C-alpha positions in Angstrom: 181.5 -32.9 180.3 180.6 -29.4 179.3 179.6 -26.8 181.8 176.1 -26.7 180.4 175.7 -30.5 181.0 177.1 -30.3 184.5 174.6 -27.5 185.4 171.7 -29.5 183.9 172.6 -32.6 185.9 172.9 -30.5 189.1 169.5 -29.0 188.5 167.9 -32.4 187.9 169.5 -33.8 191.1 168.2 -30.9 193.2 164.8 -31.4 191.8 164.9 -35.1 192.6 165.9 -34.3 196.2 163.0 -31.9 196.6 160.5 -34.4 195.2 161.8 -37.1 197.6 161.5 -34.8 200.5 158.0 -33.9 199.6 157.0 -37.5 199.4 158.7 -38.5 202.7 157.4 -35.6 204.7 154.7 -36.8 207.0 151.3 -35.2 206.8 150.2 -33.9 210.2 146.6 -33.9 211.0 145.2 -30.7 212.4 144.5 -31.3 216.1 141.1 -30.3 217.6 141.2 -27.0 219.4 141.4 -27.8 223.1 139.8 -24.5 224.0 136.8 -25.4 221.8 136.5 -28.8 223.4 136.7 -27.3 226.9 133.9 -24.8 226.1 131.7 -27.6 224.7 132.3 -29.6 227.8 131.4 -26.8 230.1 128.2 -26.0 228.2 127.1 -29.6 228.3 127.9 -29.7 232.0 125.6 -26.8 232.7 122.8 -28.3 230.6 123.2 -31.5 232.6 123.1 -29.6 235.8 119.9 -27.8 234.9 118.3 -31.0 233.7 119.2 -32.7 237.0 117.7 -29.9 239.1 114.5 -29.9 237.0 114.2 -33.7 237.4 115.0 -33.9 241.1 113.3 -30.7 242.3 110.7 -32.0 244.8 107.0 -31.7 244.0 106.5 -30.1 247.4 108.6 -27.1 246.1 106.7 -26.9 242.8 108.6 -29.6 240.9 107.2 -32.7 239.1 108.7 -35.5 241.2 108.2 -36.5 244.8 109.4 -39.2 247.1 107.1 -40.7 249.7 108.3 -43.1 252.4 105.5 -45.6 253.3 104.7 -46.0 257.0 102.0 -48.4 258.2 100.1 -51.3 256.7 97.2 -49.5 255.0 98.4 -50.1 251.5 99.6 -53.7 251.8 100.4 -55.8 249.8 101.1 -53.1 247.2 103.3 -51.0 249.5 104.8 -51.9 252.8 106.5 -50.0 255.6 109.8 -48.3 254.6 109.1 -48.7 250.9 110.1 -45.6 248.9 107.5 -44.5 246.3 108.4 -42.1 243.5 105.4 -39.9 242.5 104.9 -37.8 239.5 102.6 -34.8 239.4 99.8 -35.1 236.8 97.4 -32.7 235.2 94.4 -34.8 236.5 93.8 -37.9 238.5 91.2 -40.6 238.2 89.5 -43.3 240.3 91.9 -46.1 240.9 95.1 -44.0 240.9 97.3 -44.3 243.9 98.3 -40.8 244.9 100.4 -39.1 247.6 98.7 -36.0 249.0 98.8 -33.6 252.0 95.8 -33.5 254.3 94.3 -30.0 253.7 94.2 -27.4 256.5 91.1 -27.5 258.7 90.9 -31.3 258.6 92.1 -33.8 261.2 95.8 -34.4 260.7 96.3 -31.3 258.5 99.7 -31.2 256.8 100.2 -35.0 257.1 101.2 -37.0 254.1 99.0 -39.9 252.9 99.5 -42.3 250.0 96.2 -44.1 249.3 94.1 -45.1 246.3 91.4 -42.8 244.9 88.0 -44.4 245.2 85.8 -41.4 244.4 86.0 -38.2 242.3 83.6 -35.3 242.6 83.5 -32.7 239.7 80.4 -30.9 241.0 82.1 -28.2 243.0 84.3 -25.2 242.1 87.3 -27.6 242.2 87.5 -31.3 241.7 87.7 -33.2 245.0 88.8 -36.7 245.8 88.2 -39.4 248.4 90.7 -42.2 249.1 91.0 -45.4 250.9 93.9 -47.7 251.8 93.9 -51.0 250.0 94.2 -52.8 253.3 91.8 -50.5 255.2 88.1 -51.5 255.9 86.9 -47.9 255.8 87.1 -44.8 253.6 89.5 -42.0 254.6 87.8 -39.1 256.4 89.6 -36.5 254.2 88.5 -34.6 251.1 91.2 -32.9 249.0 91.7 -31.3 245.6 94.3 -31.5 242.9 96.4 -28.8 244.5 96.9 -31.0 247.6 98.2 -33.9 245.5 102.0 -34.4 245.5 101.8 -36.9 242.6 100.7 -40.3 241.3 102.7 -43.3 242.5 104.8 -44.6 239.6 107.8 -46.5 241.0 108.3 -48.5 244.2 111.7 -49.2 245.7 111.3 -51.7 248.6 112.7 -51.4 252.1 115.0 -48.4 251.8 112.9 -45.8 253.4 114.9 -45.7 256.7 117.8 -44.2 254.7 115.7 -41.5 252.9 113.0 -40.6 255.4 112.8 -36.8 255.7 115.9 -36.2 253.6 114.4 -35.2 250.2 116.0 -31.8 250.4 119.3 -33.3 251.6 119.3 -35.8 248.6 118.6 -33.0 246.2 121.3 -30.8 247.6 123.9 -33.7 247.4 123.1 -34.4 243.8 123.1 -30.8 242.8 126.3 -30.1 244.7 128.0 -33.0 242.9 126.8 -31.8 239.5 128.1 -28.3 240.3 131.5 -29.7 241.3 131.8 -31.6 238.0 130.8 -28.6 235.9 133.2 -26.1 237.7 136.1 -28.5 238.2 139.2 -26.8 236.8 140.0 -27.9 233.3 143.2 -27.0 231.6 143.2 -27.7 227.8 146.1 -29.7 226.5 147.8 -29.6 223.2 147.7 -32.6 220.9 151.2 -33.7 222.1 150.0 -34.0 225.7 151.6 -30.8 227.1 149.5 -28.0 228.6 148.4 -25.6 226.0 150.4 -22.7 227.5 153.5 -24.8 228.1 154.7 -26.2 224.8 156.7 -29.4 224.8 160.5 -29.0 225.1 161.0 -30.8 221.8 158.8 -28.4 220.0 160.7 -25.4 221.5 164.0 -26.9 220.3 162.5 -27.4 216.9 161.4 -23.8 216.7 164.9 -22.6 217.7 166.8 -24.6 215.2 167.1 -22.8 211.8 
């Protein structure tokens, strides 16, 4: 074999080995950036927290939703003692709506909470006023109130759990908001695609980088 032929065969063999190596080399997918995922998670957490606070903020503090615990028999059979009624603040109220409201100042029982059905609506004054009556009461309520006094319209009834929630609207809100803050701020350390912490590469990868 001439030197030229030997050199040609060696070149072809080298090229074959390079092609085989290129075929057999596994293609590694690019892992998602853990820092990006962590940032998205934190942003979504804050959005969730704001949404929870907006939804659970009590109507008595300017929010949309309220919780009224029924006491007495005036609204039976629709509502019974210790029922919890979720109310939602509306732009306006009509005759037939069941509303929770606070008795206005200057009237007997001022500041007390009542949940009764609207039976009359008067638009003749400077502000619309309402009169209510309990479904199980024989007489009309003595109070007259306006939209500003209404906590909200009754929308959902949860029976017989009032003893656990009576007087604890603020406590319930604080507990839910506190839990949401804990979830959002819980330490999160991004991990690399191989399961090791991002700032502590796996030992195998360190060895791979050292070998030349």
